[in-house]
C-alpha positions, 0 to 999 in steps of 0.5 A: 668909359668912352674913348676920346674923340677925334676932331677935325676941320677943313682949316687944320690937318690935324686932331683939335680935340685936346683944343676942343676939350679945353675950350669946353673946360673953360665954359664949363668952369666960367659958369660955375664961377658965375654961379658962384657969384651969382649967388653972392650978389644981392645987387643984382635984380630979383628979375635979372638974376633970374633970367641970367639962371635960365640961361645958365641952366641950358648951357651948363647941360651943353657945356658939360655934354660937350666937356665929357664928350672931349674928355672921353668920360661918360656923361650924365644928367646929374652932372649938371646938377653938380656944378648947377648945385655947388658953383666951382666946387662942384665944377671941381668934382666933375673934373675929377670923374671926367679925369681932368684933375685927380683931385679937388681942392678940398680934398687936398686941403682935407689931406693937409689938415689930416697931416698936419693934425697928425704929426702935431699930435705926434710932437706933442706926445714926446718931451718938450725939447726938440717937439716944441721946435718941430712944432715951431717949424710945422706951424711955420710951414703951413699957409692954413689959414684958421683962428685955431691954427693962431691960437696954436701958433699963440699957445707954442709962443708961450710955451716957448716963453716959459708962460704955461708948462708942457703938459698944460701946453699940451693938453691945451693943443690937443683941445684946440686940435680936436676942435680944428679936426671937427672943422676941417675933417667933419665938414669937407 
């Protein structure tokens, strides 16, 4: 890893490298967001879109090079490709590489899902009381958005109301947790 540069100007008597890092980070992030928008927007005429891509690609080269320089990180030609190929997700990957953040949103999400599934399974191994309450609290405390989470909430409500017994509930919940695990943890 390279050492961080000191950046001075005749206008300011102090090191401006932090400010330069911040600005180059913002430009790189905005380019990543632009890439995501360009990929989603089908209303832009093809020739205009191609022209925009022609400007974005070299801009990414320069912004990632500047960002790595001001962060004191090692730059490689693949850094531009990460963002060009993955948009904002690639920007986050590069931010980890450059030491700007510790982990990506996807990585945090994956850990959150892993903890949720592990705790849920632990509660299913025990008796209905007090574990049903713990499961209910677990479902209420998570901000996880997925239809399977809704299904888990629905069957938890059914076991609460006595519409299904604990054994059937546990069996159905385990199937849903397996599906959730395959969707989130195998694809992230």
